[in-house]
Backbone as ProteinMPNN parsed JSONL, in Angstrom:
{"seq_chain_A": "MSKKRKQHSPEFKAKVALAAIKNEETLAELSQRFGVHPTVISKWKKSLLDGATDIFDKNHKSRKQNEQQVNELYRQIGKLKVERDFLAEGLSF", "coords_chain_A": {"N_chain_A": [[-15.633, -88.126, 11.655], [-19.039, -87.753, 11.341], [-21.851, -89.116, 9.637], [-24.732, -87.447, 8.425], [-28.097, -88.307, 8.625], [-30.593, -88.398, 6.117], [-33.567, -86.551, 6.272], [-36.704, -87.362, 5.455], [-39.785, -86.198, 4.14], [-43.147, -86.951, 5.254], [-44.883, -87.048, 3.073], [-43.195, -87.62, 0.919], [-42.274, -90.155, 1.678], [-44.684, -91.582, 1.585], [-45.257, -91.387, -1.13], [-43.12, -92.845, -2.281], [-43.543, -95.334, -1.068], [-46.075, -96.017, -2.083], [-45.435, -96.245, -4.776], [-43.834, -98.497, -4.595], [-45.704, -100.385, -3.8], [-47.279, -100.6, -6.055], [-45.769, -102.18, -7.751], [-44.686, -101.776, -10.287], [-42.115, -101.2, -10.87], [-38.867, -102.47, -10.022], [-37.377, -102.863, -6.726], [-34.755, -101.979, -6.855], [-34.829, -100.265, -9.061], [-36.627, -98.335, -8.152], [-35.164, -97.416, -5.996], [-33.0, -96.23, -7.249], [-34.326, -94.248, -8.697], [-35.532, -92.633, -6.713], [-33.487, -92.182, -4.93], [-33.1, -93.539, -2.53], [-32.309, -96.115, -0.218], [-32.933, -99.574, -0.985], [-33.759, -101.188, 1.179], [-34.853, -99.339, 2.94], [-37.009, -98.473, 1.438], [-38.531, -100.818, 1.399], [-39.153, -100.974, 4.108], [-40.738, -98.644, 4.454], [-42.845, -99.321, 2.768], [-43.908, -101.561, 4.096], [-44.699, -100.3, 6.482], [-46.682, -98.606, 5.519], [-48.579, -100.452, 4.555], [-49.177, -101.798, 6.946], [-50.288, -99.731, 8.449], [-52.53, -99.029, 7.054], [-55.046, -99.941, 7.807], [-55.795, -98.263, 9.868], [-56.801, -96.015, 8.66], [-59.413, -96.564, 8.03], [-60.609, -96.864, 10.449], [-63.187, -96.077, 12.583], [-62.997, -94.765, 15.027], [-60.751, -93.311, 14.866], [-59.087, -90.272, 15.104], [-58.914, -87.474, 12.992], [-56.059, -85.817, 11.575], [-56.416, -83.092, 11.247], [-58.417, -82.453, 13.128], [-57.009, -82.967, 15.477], [-55.0, -81.011, 15.309], [-56.548, -78.689, 15.47], [-57.548, -78.949, 18.067], [-55.164, -78.807, 19.557], [-54.348, -76.198, 18.908], [-56.447, -74.744, 20.083], [-56.031, -75.389, 22.786], [-53.487, -74.197, 23.202], [-54.259, -71.539, 22.863], [-55.916, -71.184, 25.083], [-54.027, -71.575, 27.113], [-52.359, -69.349, 26.705], [-54.18, -67.286, 27.291], [-54.672, -67.8, 30.023], [-52.115, -67.319, 31.072], [-51.838, -64.568, 30.631], [-53.88, -63.62, 32.285], [-52.93, -64.518, 34.777], [-50.499, -63.094, 35.001], [-51.52, -60.481, 35.048], [-52.988, -60.495, 37.439], [-50.939, -61.035, 39.246], [-49.409, -58.693, 39.056], [-51.233, -56.865, 40.075], [-51.42, -57.623, 42.733], [-48.946, -57.059, 43.756], [-48.447, -54.368, 44.351]], "CA_chain_A": [[-16.666, -87.385, 10.971], [-20.263, -88.549, 11.325], [-22.769, -88.856, 8.528], [-26.08, -87.035, 8.794], [-29.149, -89.022, 7.917], [-31.564, -87.554, 5.438], [-34.913, -86.525, 6.838], [-37.677, -87.314, 4.361], [-41.129, -85.799, 4.544], [-44.145, -88.024, 5.172], [-45.435, -87.087, 1.714], [-42.218, -88.319, 0.086], [-42.297, -91.566, 2.076], [-45.92, -92.166, 1.055], [-45.108, -91.479, -2.59], [-42.209, -93.959, -2.57], [-44.198, -96.574, -0.638], [-47.131, -96.325, -3.056], [-44.775, -96.727, -5.992], [-43.385, -99.858, -4.315], [-46.885, -101.25, -3.746], [-47.753, -100.799, -7.425], [-44.924, -103.227, -8.352], [-44.385, -101.495, -11.695], [-40.66, -101.141, -10.946], [-38.203, -103.238, -8.968], [-36.852, -102.043, -5.645], [-33.52, -101.355, -7.332], [-35.201, -99.151, -9.926], [-37.195, -97.304, -7.281], [-34.051, -96.887, -5.22], [-32.232, -95.351, -8.121], [-35.16, -93.106, -9.079], [-35.808, -91.752, -5.576], [-32.28, -91.953, -4.15], [-33.311, -94.132, -1.211], [-31.865, -97.51, -0.191], [-34.046, -100.522, -1.137], [-34.236, -101.636, 2.495], [-35.706, -98.272, 3.467], [-38.255, -98.524, 0.664], [-39.289, -101.969, 1.917], [-39.644, -100.601, 5.446], [-41.838, -97.703, 4.267], [-43.954, -100.072, 2.177], [-44.493, -102.357, 5.177], [-45.372, -99.372, 7.388], [-47.905, -98.15, 4.857], [-49.545, -101.552, 4.546], [-49.591, -102.064, 8.329], [-51.085, -98.617, 8.946], [-53.677, -98.764, 6.184], [-56.303, -100.231, 8.505], [-56.142, -97.119, 10.712], [-57.533, -95.043, 7.855], [-60.821, -96.931, 8.026], [-61.063, -96.998, 11.829], [-64.141, -95.005, 12.874], [-62.599, -94.057, 16.238], [-59.489, -92.632, 14.567], [-59.248, -88.832, 14.911], [-58.143, -86.959, 11.868], [-54.955, -84.921, 11.927], [-56.946, -81.734, 11.314], [-59.091, -82.314, 14.411], [-55.974, -82.892, 16.503], [-54.357, -79.699, 15.199], [-57.494, -77.702, 15.984], [-57.59, -79.099, 19.519], [-53.897, -78.293, 20.079], [-54.4, -74.743, 18.78], [-57.38, -74.249, 21.105], [-55.366, -75.505, 24.089], [-52.465, -73.149, 23.263], [-54.964, -70.28, 23.045], [-56.334, -71.136, 26.481], [-52.821, -71.395, 27.937], [-51.977, -67.947, 26.566], [-55.153, -66.476, 28.034], [-54.43, -68.002, 31.445], [-50.857, -66.645, 31.412], [-52.116, -63.134, 30.695], [-54.666, -63.392, 33.497], [-52.047, -64.729, 35.923], [-49.58, -61.959, 35.07], [-52.294, -59.311, 35.439], [-53.299, -60.618, 38.862], [-49.687, -60.942, 40.004], [-49.043, -57.28, 39.087], [-52.197, -56.192, 40.949], [-51.172, -57.982, 44.137], [-47.59, -56.696, 44.18], [-48.213, -52.925, 44.54]], "C_chain_A": [[-17.914, -88.277, 10.878], [-21.148, -88.133, 10.152], [-24.115, -88.416, 9.088], [-27.073, -87.838, 7.975], [-30.099, -88.033, 7.271], [-32.9, -87.665, 6.159], [-35.893, -86.354, 5.688], [-39.046, -86.954, 4.914], [-42.074, -86.997, 4.472], [-44.743, -88.165, 3.772], [-44.51, -87.863, 0.779], [-42.236, -89.817, 0.393], [-43.536, -92.262, 1.513], [-45.83, -92.365, -0.455], [-44.243, -92.677, -2.977], [-42.874, -95.29, -2.219], [-45.302, -96.976, -1.611], [-46.546, -96.836, -4.366], [-44.301, -98.161, -5.801], [-44.563, -100.832, -4.303], [-47.406, -101.559, -5.149], [-46.991, -101.909, -8.155], [-44.683, -103.018, -9.845], [-42.884, -101.437, -11.939], [-40.082, -101.993, -9.821], [-37.728, -102.283, -7.872], [-35.578, -101.323, -6.064], [-33.825, -100.145, -8.206], [-35.785, -97.991, -9.112], [-36.102, -96.621, -6.467], [-33.25, -95.883, -6.03], [-33.027, -94.086, -8.462], [-35.327, -92.114, -7.928], [-34.58, -91.467, -4.711], [-32.386, -92.445, -2.716], [-32.919, -95.604, -1.279], [-33.075, -98.45, -0.284], [-34.613, -101.023, 0.195], [-35.182, -100.611, 3.109], [-37.052, -98.266, 2.743], [-39.127, -99.676, 1.155], [-39.9, -101.662, 3.276], [-40.834, -99.652, 5.328], [-43.067, -98.387, 3.691], [-44.674, -100.883, 3.252], [-45.262, -101.466, 6.147], [-46.693, -98.884, 6.81], [-48.969, -99.239, 4.874], [-50.056, -101.864, 5.951], [-50.517, -100.974, 8.862], [-52.333, -98.323, 8.133], [-55.008, -99.016, 6.89], [-56.74, -99.07, 9.389], [-56.964, -96.083, 9.954], [-59.037, -95.31, 7.934], [-61.397, -97.137, 9.426], [-61.953, -95.815, 12.179], [-63.753, -94.194, 14.107], [-61.323, -93.254, 16.049], [-59.752, -91.149, 14.317], [-58.393, -88.383, 13.74], [-57.077, -86.001, 12.362], [-55.468, -83.489, 12.091], [-57.652, -81.49, 12.65], [-58.074, -82.18, 15.536], [-55.284, -81.534, 16.485], [-55.26, -78.608, 15.748], [-57.548, -77.752, 17.51], [-56.314, -78.54, 20.153], [-53.888, -76.766, 20.018], [-55.314, -74.12, 19.833], [-56.737, -74.316, 22.491], [-54.261, -74.458, 24.245], [-53.105, -71.775, 23.488], [-55.391, -70.118, 24.499], [-55.148, -70.923, 27.418], [-52.368, -69.94, 27.887], [-52.886, -67.029, 27.358], [-54.915, -66.598, 29.542], [-53.142, -67.329, 31.909], [-51.071, -65.144, 31.562], [-52.88, -62.812, 31.975], [-53.794, -63.525, 34.747], [-51.101, -63.542, 36.1], [-50.299, -60.698, 35.53], [-52.588, -59.342, 36.941], [-52.043, -60.485, 39.717], [-49.235, -59.481, 40.115], [-49.959, -56.523, 40.045], [-51.94, -56.474, 42.416], [-49.82, -57.469, 44.632], [-47.398, -55.202, 44.401], [-48.2, -52.623, 45.956]], "O_chain_A": [[-17.847, -89.408, 10.396], [-21.183, -86.972, 9.744], [-24.581, -88.945, 10.097], [-26.898, -88.02, 6.771], [-30.37, -86.964, 7.817], [-33.3, -88.744, 6.597], [-35.906, -85.317, 5.025], [-39.413, -87.358, 6.017], [-41.832, -87.943, 3.722], [-45.071, -89.27, 3.34], [-44.965, -88.656, -0.045], [-42.216, -90.645, -0.518], [-43.454, -93.388, 1.024], [-46.273, -93.383, -0.987], [-44.588, -93.432, -3.886], [-42.78, -96.256, -2.976], [-45.446, -98.157, -1.927], [-47.093, -97.746, -4.989], [-44.356, -98.961, -6.736], [-44.432, -101.973, -4.746], [-47.915, -102.652, -5.4], [-47.526, -102.513, -9.085], [-44.497, -103.984, -10.584], [-42.425, -101.601, -13.07], [-40.729, -102.208, -8.796], [-37.682, -101.067, -8.06], [-35.351, -100.18, -5.669], [-33.156, -99.116, -8.104], [-35.475, -96.825, -9.355], [-36.117, -95.405, -6.277], [-32.876, -94.818, -5.537], [-32.469, -92.989, -8.51], [-35.273, -90.901, -8.136], [-34.631, -90.596, -3.843], [-31.829, -91.841, -1.799], [-33.17, -96.267, -2.285], [-34.129, -98.154, 0.28], [-35.816, -101.254, 0.311], [-36.187, -100.97, 3.721], [-38.099, -98.075, 3.36], [-40.338, -99.515, 1.307], [-41.034, -102.05, 3.557], [-41.834, -99.828, 6.024], [-44.195, -98.078, 4.073], [-45.904, -100.89, 3.311], [-46.352, -101.827, 6.589], [-47.691, -98.765, 7.52], [-50.131, -98.969, 5.177], [-51.237, -102.161, 6.129], [-51.428, -101.259, 9.64], [-53.116, -97.446, 8.5], [-55.999, -98.353, 6.585], [-57.934, -98.904, 9.637], [-57.745, -95.35, 10.561], [-59.838, -94.375, 7.907], [-62.551, -97.542, 9.567], [-61.519, -94.667, 12.083], [-64.149, -93.033, 14.218], [-60.865, -92.588, 16.978], [-60.536, -90.794, 13.437], [-57.28, -88.871, 13.54], [-57.193, -85.439, 13.451], [-55.008, -82.758, 12.969], [-57.495, -80.421, 13.24], [-58.255, -81.372, 16.446], [-55.013, -80.966, 17.543], [-54.785, -77.695, 16.424], [-57.59, -76.711, 18.167], [-56.382, -77.868, 21.182], [-53.468, -76.111, 20.972], [-54.985, -73.083, 20.408], [-56.889, -73.388, 23.285], [-54.114, -73.886, 25.325], [-52.56, -70.945, 24.216], [-55.244, -69.042, 25.078], [-55.247, -70.183, 28.396], [-52.028, -69.361, 28.919], [-52.42, -66.102, 28.02], [-54.954, -65.596, 30.256], [-53.084, -66.819, 33.028], [-50.557, -64.522, 32.492], [-52.562, -61.845, 32.668], [-53.915, -62.724, 35.674], [-50.922, -63.045, 37.211], [-49.751, -59.927, 36.318], [-52.451, -58.329, 37.627], [-52.083, -59.889, 40.793], [-48.73, -59.074, 41.161], [-49.501, -55.628, 40.755], [-52.224, -55.626, 43.262], [-49.585, -57.453, 45.841], [-46.263, -54.782, 44.626], [-48.018, -51.468, 46.339]]}, "name": "protein", "num_of_chains": 1, "seq": "MSKKRKQHSPEFKAKVALAAIKNEETLAELSQRFGVHPTVISKWKKSLLDGATDIFDKNHKSRKQNEQQVNELYRQIGKLKVERDFLAEGLSF"}
């Protein structure tokens, strides 16, 4: 029987990592409060601190811009599929 790993949301990870950065509670206390192993909390804290510089990078695209671009590309793909299907039907009569 294999154990399933819990999948935590990015929001939850950020919340736990920020609590660890504040140093108001020990890792053991945070672990008990959030139900996450202390090693995992340390890993999330390190990831947050390592990635903090990306927030201030001027060349860094925001998530919203990326989502908008992906949505636009999916829209174009859908339009091209419709056009292709229409042309294929017209040529096959």
